[in-house]
C-alpha positions in Angstrom: -73.0 30.1 46.5 -71.4 27.7 49.1 -74.0 25.1 48.2 -72.9 25.3 44.5 -69.2 25.3 45.2 -69.1 22.3 47.5 -70.4 19.7 45.0 -68.3 21.2 42.2 -65.2 21.0 44.5 -66.1 17.4 45.3 -66.5 16.5 41.7 -63.2 18.2 40.7 -61.4 16.4 43.6 -62.9 13.1 42.5 -61.8 13.6 38.9 -58.3 14.6 40.1 -57.9 11.5 42.2 -59.4 9.3 39.5 -56.8 10.6 37.0 -54.1 9.9 39.5 -55.4 6.4 40.1 -55.5 5.6 36.4 -52.0 6.9 35.9 -50.8 5.0 39.0 -51.9 1.8 37.2 -49.3 2.6 34.6 -46.7 4.2 36.9 -46.5 1.3 39.4 -45.2 -1.3 36.8 -42.7 1.3 35.5 -41.6 2.0 39.0 -41.2 -1.7 39.8 -39.2 -2.2 36.5 -36.9 0.7 37.4 -36.4 -0.7 40.9 -35.5 -4.1 39.4 -33.2 -3.0 36.6 -31.4 0.0 38.1 -29.3 -0.3 41.2 -28.7 3.0 42.9 -27.3 1.4 46.1 -25.7 4.5 47.6 -28.7 6.7 46.7 -31.1 4.1 48.1 -29.1 3.7 51.3 -29.0 7.5 51.7 -32.7 7.8 51.3 -33.4 5.0 53.7 -31.1 6.6 56.3 -33.1 9.8 56.4 -35.3 10.5 59.5 -39.1 10.9 59.1 -39.4 14.6 58.4 -36.5 14.9 55.9 -38.0 11.8 54.2 -41.3 13.7 53.9 -39.4 16.7 52.5 -37.8 14.5 49.9 -41.1 12.7 49.2 -42.7 16.1 48.5 -40.1 17.3 46.0 -41.5 15.5 42.9 -45.0 16.6 43.8 -44.0 20.3 44.3 -41.9 20.4 41.1 -44.2 18.3 38.8 -47.7 19.1 40.0 -47.7 22.5 38.1 -47.4 20.4 34.9 -51.2 19.9 34.9 -52.1 23.6 34.5 -49.3 24.0 31.9 -50.7 21.1 29.9 -54.2 22.6 30.3 -53.0 26.0 29.0 -51.3 24.3 26.0 -54.5 22.4 25.2 -56.6 25.6 25.6 -54.4 27.5 23.3 -54.8 25.0 20.5 -51.7 22.9 21.2 -53.7 19.8 22.1 -51.0 17.3 21.3 -48.3 19.2 23.1 -50.7 19.6 26.1 -51.5 15.9 26.1 -47.8 14.8 25.8 -46.8 17.3 28.5 -49.6 16.0 30.8 -48.8 12.3 30.3 -45.1 12.6 30.7 -45.3 14.9 33.7 -47.9 12.8 35.5 -46.1 9.5 34.8 -42.7 11.0 35.9 -44.3 12.4 39.1 -46.1 9.2 40.0 -43.0 7.0 39.3 -40.8 9.2 41.4 -43.4 9.3 44.2 -44.0 5.6 44.0 -40.2 4.8 44.3 -39.7 7.3 47.2 -42.8 6.0 49.0 -41.6 2.5 48.7 -38.2 3.5 50.2 -39.6 5.8 53.0 -43.0 4.4 53.8 -42.2 3.2 57.4 -40.6 6.5 58.3 -43.4 8.5 56.7 -46.0 6.6 58.7 -44.3 7.8 61.9 -45.5 11.3 61.1 -49.1 11.5 62.6 -50.5 13.9 60.0 -49.0 11.8 57.1 -50.4 8.6 58.5 -53.8 10.2 58.9 -53.8 11.6 55.4 -52.6 8.3 53.9 -55.3 6.4 55.8 -57.9 8.8 54.4 -56.4 8.4 50.9 -56.5 4.6 51.2 -60.1 4.7 52.3 -61.0 6.9 49.4 -59.2 4.6 47.0 -60.9 1.6 48.4 -64.3 3.3 48.1 -63.5 4.3 44.5 -62.4 0.7 43.6 -65.6 -0.7 45.1 -67.8 1.4 42.7 -69.5 -0.2 39.7 -67.9 2.4 37.4 -64.4 1.3 38.6 -65.2 -2.4 38.0 -66.5 -1.6 34.5 -63.4 0.4 33.7 -61.2 -2.4 35.1 -63.1 -5.0 33.0 -62.7 -3.0 29.9 -59.0 -2.5 30.7 -58.4 -6.2 31.1 -60.4 -6.9 27.9 -58.3 -4.4 26.0 -55.1 -5.8 27.4 -56.1 -9.3 26.5 -57.1 -8.2 23.0 -53.7 -6.5 22.5 -51.8 -9.5 23.8 -53.7 -11.8 21.4 -53.1 -9.5 18.5 -49.5 -9.3 19.3 -49.2 -13.1 19.6 -50.9 -13.5 16.2 -48.6 -10.9 14.7 -45.5 -12.6 16.1 -46.7 -16.1 15.1 -47.4 -14.8 11.5 -44.0 -13.1 11.3 -42.3 -16.3 12.5 -44.1 -18.4 9.9 -43.2 -15.9 7.3 -39.5 -16.0 8.2 -39.5 -19.8 8.5 -41.1 -20.2 5.1 -38.4 -18.0 3.4 -35.6 -20.2 4.7 
């Protein structure tokens, strides 16, 4: 039984981290945008003033609160509410990752002073590097870039056509 559960657990963990990695690609730009457009100077100063272990506790809050969103979304999808499940999953995951990204950005130096956190982060970074070195990851990245370029070109054509339409009416 152990021989069966070990590979299944590995596959499920890989899928879990892959989903987080894909969502992080969306969450990181949102997080940067929030950081550039919203000044929470007093809150930011308070977060940065925290010692390492309270920083870890604060860093853990979005994960603890929002991680149960995944099973809720799965339940909704399993009960036939696929759209609600998908929306719940996407919003919950993006919110969690954006909050975690912002908090990590503010508390990284202090979190790295905690030996267990530094060790876990190093293992996470190694797993991420391994995943990004795979052929599958490169293919997905290439498809992602191609899709983004296609959407940008379509948008440019649409804006250009709209501009010509407005100019010709004048």
